[in-house]
N, C-alpha and C positions, 0 to 999 in steps of 0.2 A: 445448454442453453448459448441459447445467442449472444454475442459480444457486440459492440456498434461498430463503423467502419472506421478504419484508419486514415486519416489525412494522410498523400504522399510527403516522403520524406525528401528535400534535395539532396543531389551528394554535393560536393563539396568539390569540383574538378579541378587537378591540377596539383591540389594541397598535399594527396597521400595522406596515410591515414592519422588519424588523433593519438597522441599521446595516450597511453592506456591509464584509465581513470584507475584512484585510491579513496575509498569511504571508510567510516568509522564505522567499528566493529564494535558494535555492545558489547560481547560477548568476551573477548579479550579487550577493551577496555584502549584500544587504540586504531586507528587509520594505519589501513592495510591495504598492500596493491592486489588488486583482484588478478590474480594469476589463474587465466582460465585455458581449460582443458577442453580445447572443442568450440563448441557453441555457452555464446553464457546462457547459465537456467536462473530465472528468478522467478520465485512464488510470493503475492504483495497479498496478502488478508482481505477479503471484500467487507460488502457493507450488509450490514444485516436492514432490511428491506423494506424497513416499519415507517420510516421518514425521509422526506426529503434530501439531498446533498448539501448538504452545509460545506463552510469556507474550510472545516478541518479534514474534514474530508476531503475536498478539493486540494487542500496543501499536500496531501499525503500521494496523492494518487501522479499530481503535477511534479513530485520530488521523483517519484521512481520512474516517472514518466523520463524525465532529466537523465536519469540512470540508463534505460533505456537509448536513449538517443546519445548515450558516452558512445557504448560499446558499438552498438552500429556504423557511428564516425572513426573508431577506434577499428573496424573492419571485423567484426565479429555478425555472424547471426545472433538473433537473440531468441530462446524459446523462453515465452515468458505466461506463465499462470496466474491465474486470480480467482475464487469462491464467490460464491454469494448462499450467507448464507440464510435462507429462504424458508427454514423450518426452526424456531429456537421461541425461548419464552419470552423475550418482548416483543416480537413479534405476535406472539401468539395475546399478550396483554393487552396491547395497543386494539386487535382485531377485536377480541371482546368488550373492549371501552368503549370503540365507535358505535359497535354491532357490524362488521362489515367481517365478512367470508377473508381471513385470513393468506388465502391464497390468490384470492384478488387485490389484497393489498399490497403481498408479496410483489406479483405480477405489475401494479402499479406504479408501485415505487421503482422499481427495475428498471423499467422502462423510463422516467423522469433523469435517473443516474443514468442512463445510456445518453440520453438526450444530453445532460451535460460534460458528459466527457467526449461528446462528438463538436459540442460547442467552443470547448476546451482545448481541442484538439492533441488531443492524450491519446498514445497509439493503443490498441485495443491489444488485450491478450489474444495468443494461439489458444487457448481454452480458457474459458468463461464456464467452472463449475457451479450447479445449485446442490444446496445441502442433501435436499433430496431425491437426487439424480446420483449421487456418491453414497446414497445407501449400499450399496452391493459391498463398494468398496472397504466402507464401514467393516462393514458385517467382517469382511474377509480378513481384514486387521486386526478386528477384535479376538478373530477366532483363534490367529496366529497366537497372537498375546496369552490367550485363554490356556492354549495347548503347552505354552512354555512354563504356565501356573504363575503367571501376573494379574490373573483378575480372579476378581471373589466378588462376593454378590452379596447386598441389602435390600431387601424386601423387594426382591427382582429386578431393582436396579442392579447393573455390573460396574467397578469400579478397578480401576488401574492403579495396583500397586506404585505408586511414582518413583519408591528406590529401590525399585529392580533394575534401573538405570542409575550405573555409577556414578554418572556425571550429571544425575539430577543436579542444579540450581548451579551449574556453570555457565547457562546464559543468562540467565540474571545478576549472577554473583551477590544476592541476598543472602541472607542469614533467616534459617527457618523462624524464626521470631519476626522476622520484618514480613516474611511469605507470609504465615500466618493472621499479620494486621492486617494486610492489603487485599486478601484471599475473598474475604464478605463480600469487600465494596465492588469486587469484579467476577460474580458469577458464583463464586466458591462456598462452600457446605461445611468448614472445618469442626462445627458442631454436631452435625448428624452423627444419633446413634447407630452403632453398629461399624462404623465405620474403622479399619486396620489403624489406621494413622490420619491425622487431622486431615493433609494437603493430599490426601488420597484423589483422584479427579474420576467423573462421572462421563463413562465410557458408550453406555448406553440405558436409555430410561425409558422401566415398564410403563406402558399404555395407561393412562389418568386419564377418567371420566369426560368426558367432552372434549378431548385433546385429539387430533390427529397421530395415528401409527402403524407403521408395517410391519408383516409378518415376515419372522426372520429365521434363524438357527436360533438367534440369540433369544429368541422368544417376541412376543410384539411389541411394539415402540418405534423410540426413534434416537437417532444419535446426539451422544453431547456433543461438546462444541468444539472442544481441541481435536479431537480424533478427527472429525471432519476434516480440519487441514493437513493432518498428515497422513489420512489416508490417497490425498486427492495430492499431494505433494510428491509421494512416493508411487501412484500411477501412473502419471504425466514426466513426471521427471528424471524418474530412478532414484535409487536408493541416496543419491548424494548431488545437491547441488551451490551452485552460487553462491546465490542472495535470498532470504527469506526476510521480506521487509512488511511495515506496516506501522500505524503511529506508538509511541510509546509507552501508551499506555497496554501496550500489548504484551510488552517485554516478558511481564509474569500478572498474571498466570497462562495464558494463550501460547506463547511461545516458548516457555519453557519446557510445559508439560506436553505438546505439541511434541516437541524435538526430543523428548524421554521416554513418548510411547515409540515413535517411530525406532529410536535408538535400541529399546526394550525389543523389539522384531525382530531387528536383524542385529546381528551380536557384529562390532568392531564397526558400525555407522556411526559416520558425521554427518548429521543430519545437512545442516548448512555451512558451507566455509564460512558467512558472514551474515551478523544478522546486522539489518541496518534498519535504524528507524528516527521518523519523522517527531518534530515538537507540537506539541499541543497549543492552539488555535484558541486565546479567549476573545471576549467579548467583554463590554462593561465590568469589567471586576474579576470575572470568571472565565472558566473554562468552556469552550463552549461546547453543550452538549444537548441532549437531547432531552433528557433528564431534568436539566435547567430548565428551558425551553429557550435559551438567550441564545437563537440560530438566525446566520445569516446566511440564507441557500440562494443560490449560484442560481436556482430556477427561477427566485423571487429577482435578483438585479439582474436576469437578461429581462423577463415579462418587463422588468422598470425601461429595457433600452439601453442598460449598458451593455456594451464593445466587450464579450468575452474575453477578448484579446487583453484589453485594458483587467479585468479579473484576474488575468495569468501573469501578467506585468506584474501584479500589486504582491500576487502571492509570492513571485519569483525575488520580491525586494528583500524576502529575509530566507537568512539562512534554513535550510530543510530540517535541518537540530534542533535549531534554536525554538523556544516558547515564545509565545510576542503576542497582542494584542489590537486584533482589528476595531480601525477606526476609519469614517469616510474620509483622514486626510492620504491612506496606502491607494485609495482609487482616484484622489485626485491627483497624487503624484504620477500613478502609473498613466494616467491620460494624458497629460502633461507629458512626459518621457516618450510616448510614440508619437505625438504630436512630432516630438522633435525627430525621431529617428527614420520619419517618411517624409519629411522635409530635406533631411541632411541625404537621402536618399540617390536625390536627383544631381548631386552637385557634389558628391564625394568620387578621389578617385583611386583605377584600381591599387596603386601602391599602399593609399591610406587602406582597403578594404580588406591587404594582404596581409600587412601591421594590422588590425585588426582582428583575420583570422585566429592568429596565430597568440595571441592574446586572449581571444574569448576559449578557446581549445584548453589552455594551460589554467584559465583558472575553472573550469569544470572537471578537468582531469584531479582537480586540488579537493578534493570530496564533494563536489558538486557545487562548488562555490559561485551562485546564480547570482549574489549582491554583486562580488565582484566584476562578477561581466557586466552585470548593466552599466556599473559603472565606468568600466572601458567602453563600453555607446555613447554614455553621458559625456565620457572626453573625446569620445571623436566627436560628438553634433557639437560641443562647444570649441573643439580646436581646428577642425576640418576648415580646408582653404577652397574656397570656389574652385570646382574642376569641369572636365569634361561630363561627368555623371556615369563614366564606364565604368567604374567600380560595384554601381550599384548590385545591379543583381548580385554579386557577390556575397554583399552584406544581408539582401534581403533570405537569398540561399542559407547563409552563414547562421541567421537569426530565426530562422525556419527549420533549421535541420538538427539546431543545439538546443534552442531556446523555447521551440516547438508554438511560435510566436507568427502569425502572418503579418507582414506589414503590406 
């Protein structure tokens, strides 16, 4: 699947590599340094393309774009993989409700997502992989699990025995009681008759009347959700990688199940070294979600003439791990910030710019603390003294390379 085109990332000449970044790891409950062995490797779960990009999506992908840029500024090449769940129940349900072909719906919304990411200057993944094109990878992984005895059948569907991974539960840290309470809300089927354990998850769904299906050694059907990401990550990033990322609503069951499927298939494997999650964005008192219909869409803001850089700055004004609620005030503040930063460029000195580079880098190395970096920029605009402007290009490169904001 085609990704979008990445913007050029300017280098901060003469400053040396940035500090190594630390992030909060959900599995350990601690902020941990990301000690890299070679290239940085990151997998971030992508969209199910049945509606346009809302600000909750945008906040997630901007957050991991910060990590991508932090690694690059520290001197590490980055291998970044993202999926697109271009066949799944929510997509099929939306297509049925609107009378649209599911493939056309997926193609249109994926194209719109690419346009939104381009406008927000998010660096593109090296591999952008759809669930449909990943079916051979999924089948291979399921067959490997089946050979080990970790797969069983319920009315033609294939399930994974989650307790075949001794570390099941280590990503979320949830009790099984808590898992069972959450699972039905997030696509699980704990009450299905015939399952060996209520938490066992679907690997391969047998063909249903009127739904898409593909021939395979598993029978005619389509992949489950969690195994899709496990298979893609294993294929493109290897048997262990640095960061598994996504929204906090993916901690369980999605990241828990994906990790266990991979770890059961490869004995001794640790799927991801760190699990990093962004908070939820609310609107009008509730979490922003397609099911609730309370969406603020990036594409609609762009159509209304909003500067995408103002949208990005508004998102960066909240720490990536925080839950927060979008208001018009976020956008107003972002516009004021952009105007002040752009004006200050023409008067800042090289000495002021050098200080700002050190401060912003330090903020972002500390668990991607973008709000602190923005505060440092605000202090710069409030405290600068008119100079010859020879530091403006440095600040412009800093804000672009580290925060992804074009001034």
